C-alpha positions as CSV (number, residue, x, y, z in Angstrom):
1,M,-26.1,6.5,3.9
2,S,-27.9,5.1,0.9
3,G,-29.0,7.0,-2.2
4,G,-27.1,8.8,-5.0
5,Q,-26.9,12.2,-3.0
6,R,-26.1,10.9,0.5
7,A,-25.2,13.3,3.2
8,P,-21.5,13.6,3.8
9,V,-20.2,10.8,6.1
10,N,-18.9,12.0,9.6
11,V,-15.4,10.7,10.0
12,V,-12.9,11.1,12.8
13,V,-9.2,10.4,12.3
14,C,-7.3,8.6,15.0
15,G,-3.6,9.3,15.0
16,T,-1.8,12.5,13.6
17,R,1.5,11.1,12.1
18,F,0.4,9.3,9.1
19,G,-3.1,10.4,9.9
20,Q,-2.2,13.8,8.4
21,V,-2.7,12.2,4.9
22,Y,-6.2,11.2,5.9
23,L,-7.0,14.6,7.4
24,S,-5.9,16.3,4.1
25,A,-8.0,14.0,2.0
26,L,-11.1,14.3,4.0
27,A,-10.7,18.2,4.1
28,G,-10.5,18.2,0.4
29,C,-13.8,16.2,-0.3
30,P,-16.4,18.0,1.9
31,Q,-19.3,16.9,-0.4
32,R,-18.6,13.2,0.5
33,Y,-17.0,13.3,3.8
34,R,-17.1,15.6,6.9
35,L,-14.0,15.6,9.2
36,A,-15.7,15.4,12.6
37,G,-12.7,15.4,14.8
38,I,-9.3,14.0,15.8
39,V,-8.6,11.2,18.3
40,A,-5.0,11.5,19.8
41,R,-3.1,11.6,23.0
42,G,-2.8,15.4,22.9
43,S,0.8,16.1,21.5
44,A,1.6,19.5,20.2
45,R,1.2,18.2,16.7
46,S,-2.4,16.9,17.4
47,V,-3.4,20.1,19.1
48,A,-2.0,22.3,16.2
49,L,-3.8,20.0,13.7
50,A,-7.1,20.2,15.4
51,A,-6.8,24.0,15.4
52,E,-5.8,24.0,11.8
53,Y,-8.9,22.0,10.7
54,G,-11.1,23.6,13.0
55,V,-12.3,20.3,14.7
56,P,-12.6,18.9,18.3
57,L,-9.6,17.1,19.7
58,Y,-10.7,13.8,21.6
59,H,-8.6,11.7,23.8
60,S,-10.5,8.4,23.5
61,A,-13.3,6.7,21.7
62,G,-15.4,7.2,24.8
63,Q,-15.5,10.9,24.1
64,L,-16.9,10.8,20.7
65,P,-20.4,12.1,20.1
66,D,-23.2,9.9,18.7
67,D,-23.1,11.1,15.2
68,V,-19.6,9.9,14.2
69,D,-20.2,7.3,11.4
70,A,-16.8,6.1,10.7
71,A,-13.2,6.3,12.0
72,V,-9.7,6.0,10.3
73,V,-7.3,4.3,12.7
74,A,-3.9,5.4,11.7
75,V,-2.4,4.3,15.0
76,S,0.3,1.5,15.0
77,S,-1.1,-1.9,16.1
78,S,1.0,-4.3,18.2
79,V,3.4,-5.0,15.3
80,G,4.5,-1.4,15.5
81,G,4.3,-1.3,19.3
82,G,0.9,0.5,19.4
83,Q,-2.7,-0.2,20.5
84,G,-4.4,0.5,17.1
85,A,-6.3,-2.8,17.1
86,E,-7.6,-2.2,20.7
87,L,-8.8,1.3,19.5
88,A,-10.5,-0.1,16.4
89,R,-12.4,-2.6,18.5
90,S,-13.5,0.0,21.0
91,L,-14.8,2.2,18.2
92,M,-16.8,-0.6,16.8
93,E,-18.2,-1.4,20.0
94,R,-19.6,2.1,20.0
95,G,-21.2,1.5,16.6
96,V,-18.6,3.3,14.7
97,H,-17.2,1.7,11.4
98,V,-13.5,1.5,11.1
99,L,-10.8,1.8,8.3
100,Q,-7.5,0.7,9.7
101,E,-4.1,1.4,8.4
102,H,-1.8,-1.7,8.0
103,P,0.0,-3.7,9.0
104,V,-2.1,-5.7,11.5
105,H,-1.1,-9.0,13.1
106,Q,-3.3,-11.8,11.7
107,K,-4.7,-12.5,15.2
108,E,-5.6,-8.8,15.7
109,L,-7.1,-8.7,12.2
110,A,-9.3,-11.7,13.0
111,D,-10.4,-10.2,16.3
112,C,-11.3,-6.9,14.7
113,L,-13.4,-8.8,12.0
114,R,-15.2,-10.7,14.6
115,T,-15.9,-7.6,16.6
116,A,-17.3,-6.0,13.4
117,R,-19.6,-8.9,12.9
118,S,-20.9,-9.1,16.5
119,T,-21.4,-5.2,16.6
120,G,-23.1,-5.0,13.2
121,T,-20.3,-2.6,11.9
122,Q,-17.9,-2.8,9.0
123,Y,-14.3,-3.1,9.3
124,L,-11.7,-2.8,6.4
125,L,-7.9,-3.0,6.5
126,D,-6.3,-0.3,4.4
127,T,-3.1,-1.5,2.8
128,F,-2.9,2.0,1.3
129,Y,-0.6,1.6,-1.7
130,P,-2.9,-0.7,-3.7
131,H,-5.3,2.3,-3.8
132,L,-2.9,4.7,-5.4
133,A,-3.6,5.4,-9.1
134,P,-0.2,4.3,-10.5
135,V,-0.3,1.1,-8.5
136,R,-3.9,0.4,-9.6
137,R,-2.6,1.0,-13.2
138,F,0.0,-1.7,-12.7
139,I,-2.4,-4.2,-11.0
140,D,-4.9,-3.8,-13.8
141,A,-2.4,-4.3,-16.5
142,A,-0.8,-7.2,-14.8
143,R,-4.3,-9.0,-14.5
144,R,-4.7,-8.6,-18.2
145,L,-1.3,-9.7,-18.9
146,T,-1.6,-12.9,-16.9
147,A,-5.0,-13.6,-18.5
148,L,-3.2,-13.6,-21.8
149,R,-0.1,-15.2,-21.0
150,T,1.2,-17.7,-18.2
151,P,3.4,-15.7,-15.8
152,V,6.9,-16.9,-15.8
153,F,8.4,-15.0,-12.8
154,V,8.0,-12.1,-10.6
155,D,10.9,-10.0,-9.5
156,A,10.2,-7.5,-6.6
157,M,11.8,-5.1,-4.3
158,C,10.6,-3.3,-1.3
159,A,11.3,-1.6,1.9
160,V,10.4,-3.9,4.9
161,Q,7.7,-1.4,6.2
162,V,5.8,-1.7,3.1
163,S,6.3,-5.5,2.6
164,F,2.7,-6.1,3.9
165,D,1.2,-4.1,1.0
166,L,3.6,-5.6,-1.5
167,L,2.1,-8.9,-0.7
168,D,-1.4,-7.4,-1.1
169,I,-0.4,-6.1,-4.6
170,L,0.7,-9.5,-5.5
171,A,-2.5,-11.0,-4.1
172,E,-4.7,-8.7,-6.2
173,I,-2.8,-9.5,-9.3
174,F,-2.9,-13.3,-9.0
175,G,-6.3,-13.6,-7.0
176,G,-4.5,-14.6,-4.0
177,L,-1.1,-15.8,-2.9
178,R,-1.3,-19.5,-2.7
179,P,0.4,-21.8,-3.5
180,W,3.0,-20.0,-1.6
181,S,6.4,-21.1,-0.3
182,L,9.4,-19.2,1.2
183,A,13.1,-20.3,1.4
184,E,15.5,-19.0,3.8
185,P,17.0,-15.6,2.9
186,A,20.7,-15.4,1.7
187,A,23.0,-14.2,4.4
188,A,22.5,-10.4,4.5
189,T,24.8,-9.2,7.3
190,G,26.1,-5.7,6.5
191,R,24.2,-5.8,3.1
192,P,21.3,-3.4,2.5
193,L,19.1,-5.9,0.8
194,A,18.0,-9.3,1.9
195,S,17.2,-11.6,-1.0
196,V,14.5,-14.2,-0.6
197,D,13.4,-17.0,-3.1
198,A,9.7,-17.6,-2.9
199,T,6.6,-18.9,-4.8
200,V,3.6,-16.7,-5.2
201,A,0.4,-18.2,-6.6
202,G,2.8,-21.0,-8.1
203,V,4.9,-18.4,-9.9
204,P,8.7,-18.2,-8.9
205,L,9.3,-14.9,-7.0
206,T,12.6,-13.3,-6.3
207,L,12.0,-10.8,-3.5
208,R,14.7,-8.2,-2.3
209,V,13.9,-6.5,0.8
210,E,15.6,-3.5,2.4
211,N,15.5,-4.9,5.9
212,R,16.8,-1.8,7.5
213,M,15.2,1.2,9.3
214,E,16.4,4.3,10.9
215,P,15.6,4.1,14.7
216,G,12.5,6.1,15.2
217,D,12.1,7.0,11.5
218,D,10.5,4.5,9.0
219,S,10.5,7.2,6.3
220,S,14.2,7.0,5.4
221,S,14.1,4.0,3.0
222,L,16.0,3.8,-0.2
223,F,12.9,3.0,-2.1
224,L,9.4,1.6,-1.6
225,H,8.2,-0.8,-4.3
226,R,9.5,-1.9,-7.7
227,I,7.8,-5.0,-9.3
228,T,8.1,-6.9,-12.4
229,V,5.8,-9.6,-13.8
230,G,7.5,-11.7,-16.6
231,T,5.9,-13.7,-19.3
232,D,7.0,-15.2,-22.7
233,A,5.6,-12.1,-24.4
234,G,7.4,-9.5,-22.2
235,N,7.7,-7.9,-18.9
236,L,5.4,-5.5,-17.1
237,T,7.3,-3.3,-14.4
238,L,6.1,-0.9,-11.8
239,V,9.4,1.2,-11.8
240,N,8.4,3.0,-8.7
241,T,5.5,2.9,-6.2
242,H,4.3,6.3,-8.0
243,G,5.0,5.0,-11.6
244,P,5.8,4.8,-14.4
245,V,4.3,1.4,-15.5
246,V,6.5,0.1,-18.3
247,W,5.8,-2.7,-20.8
248,S,8.9,-4.3,-22.3
249,P,8.1,-6.9,-25.0
250,V,10.5,-9.8,-25.5
251,L,13.0,-9.0,-28.4
252,R,12.3,-11.5,-31.4
253,V,14.2,-10.7,-34.6
254,E,13.5,-12.8,-37.6
255,Q,16.3,-14.2,-39.9
256,D,16.4,-14.6,-43.7
257,A,17.4,-18.0,-45.2
258,D,21.0,-17.1,-44.8
259,G,20.7,-16.4,-41.1
260,R,21.0,-12.7,-41.5
261,L,18.8,-10.3,-39.3
262,V,15.8,-8.9,-41.0
263,T,15.7,-5.2,-40.4
264,G,12.5,-4.0,-38.8
265,S,11.2,-7.4,-38.1
266,G,11.4,-7.3,-34.3
267,D,8.6,-6.4,-32.0
268,G,8.3,-2.9,-30.6
269,G,10.3,-1.4,-27.9
270,P,9.4,-0.6,-24.4
271,E,6.2,1.5,-23.9
272,V,4.8,3.4,-20.9
273,L,1.3,2.8,-19.7
274,G,0.0,6.1,-18.5
275,P,2.2,9.1,-17.6
276,A,5.8,8.6,-18.7
277,E,7.1,10.4,-15.5
278,G,6.2,9.6,-11.9
279,P,4.6,12.6,-9.9
280,S,6.8,14.8,-7.6
281,W,6.6,14.3,-3.9
282,T,4.5,17.6,-3.9
283,E,2.0,15.9,-6.3
284,V,2.1,12.7,-4.3
285,L,1.2,14.5,-1.1
286,A,-1.3,16.9,-2.5
287,S,-3.2,14.6,-5.0
288,V,-2.1,10.9,-5.3
289,W,-2.1,9.9,-1.6
290,P,-5.4,11.8,-0.7
291,Q,-7.1,10.2,-3.8
292,G,-5.8,6.8,-2.6
293,V,-7.4,7.6,0.9
294,L,-10.8,8.4,-0.7
295,R,-10.8,5.2,-2.7
296,A,-10.2,3.2,0.5
297,L,-12.9,5.2,2.3
298,D,-15.4,4.8,-0.6
299,E,-14.9,1.0,-0.4
300,L,-15.7,1.2,3.3
301,C,-18.8,3.2,2.7
302,A,-19.9,0.8,0.0
303,R,-19.6,-2.1,2.6
304,I,-21.5,-0.1,5.0
305,E,-24.3,0.4,2.5
306,A,-24.2,-3.1,1.5
307,G,-24.5,-4.2,5.1
308,G,-22.9,-7.6,4.4
309,D,-20.8,-9.8,6.7
310,P,-17.5,-7.9,7.3
311,L,-15.7,-11.4,7.0
312,R,-16.7,-11.8,3.5
313,G,-14.1,-10.3,1.3
314,A,-11.6,-10.2,4.1
315,Q,-9.9,-13.6,3.3
316,R,-7.4,-12.1,1.1
317,H,-6.1,-9.8,3.9
318,L,-6.2,-12.6,6.4
319,A,-3.9,-14.7,4.1
320,V,-1.6,-11.6,3.4
321,A,-1.3,-11.0,7.1
322,R,-0.4,-14.7,7.8
323,I,2.2,-14.8,5.1
324,W,3.6,-11.4,5.9
325,Q,4.2,-12.7,9.5
326,Q,6.1,-15.7,8.0
327,L,8.1,-13.3,5.8
328,T,9.1,-10.9,8.5
329,E,9.9,-13.7,10.8
330,T,12.2,-15.2,8.2
331,L,14.1,-11.8,7.5
332,G,14.5,-11.2,11.2
333,Y,14.7,-8.0,12.9
334,P,15.5,-4.9,10.8
335,Q,19.1,-3.6,10.9
336,A,19.9,0.0,11.5
337,A,19.8,2.1,8.4
338,G,22.8,4.4,7.5
339,P,24.3,6.6,6.4
340,R,21.8,9.5,6.9
341,P,20.3,10.8,3.6
342,G,22.4,13.4,2.0
343,P,21.3,16.3,-0.1
344,P,18.9,15.4,-3.0
345,I,20.2,14.7,-6.5
346,T,18.1,15.4,-9.7
347,A,18.3,13.8,-13.1
348,A,20.2,17.0,-14.3
349,D,22.9,16.2,-11.8
350,L,23.6,12.8,-13.7
351,L,23.9,14.3,-17.2
352,P,27.1,15.4,-18.7
353,D,28.1,18.9,-18.1
354,T,28.2,20.4,-21.5
355,R,29.9,23.5,-20.4
356,R,33.2,21.6,-20.1
């Protein structure tokens, strides 16, 4: 797999719920990756997707041909009631490199890394959202900001099912999560958000988590991520998982000798880094998410080509898994979400009706 013009990497996708995102990404990049099959139990969805993509449907790792290079494991691990970690280990024992969807329990993550080391394969946990272009833009800008100024606070919101990758986003910004501390959350009975005071990398963190889920459906959250890193110079905000990223400088206005405000002396107003509007869901599914998948796969391939110790570079994810477990235990079991989502609302619906 070395060289500038390497042959496409043969990849199978395990699981066809969120695995559909990986299937779409692989099919859209045939010069780098070849979709070699689907591993699933054989539901109507899996059968239909195998037919749609024109690939074999396998029911276990043991059925895979010898020319499979890598596998995406988009099957829940034990924290979601699934056997994704066991599947990942069985694939590596066959010599197949693995990219596994998060979240994964700390112990299972360590077991997978040890299996990769003993089998000479590579294993990479994919926290998904940090690979997306808008989140990368925020992470890169936040790194530059905290290099220029000492961070004063972090204010963050997330849905509970994406809390693992929120912690990974913060770990990327600060080069880790420690020193970390976590206070007991405020009573949240009957409230949609549980508020937690914490410290991340020594910076005060206020975290609000929508600790609710629709039974059998983890896609009905009110939002995914919103993060602000604050400094004495201003605040950098990821308004939504898919953007925009906004820089809001601290307002400082000069006064003359008589204490009157000097017109035009203040710093500039808020500025948007990158696109001013976030992508539509159609664009997210067609472009933003597939490009994030390819970035994660490229990272796995880079590790395969380097041939290093799979434990090297995995310490951040091990720390994230450990702290995520502490966070979710502190939050407690998610409440049932409700009411069911109503019809969509657009920005135009919120503007005054000029016809009146």
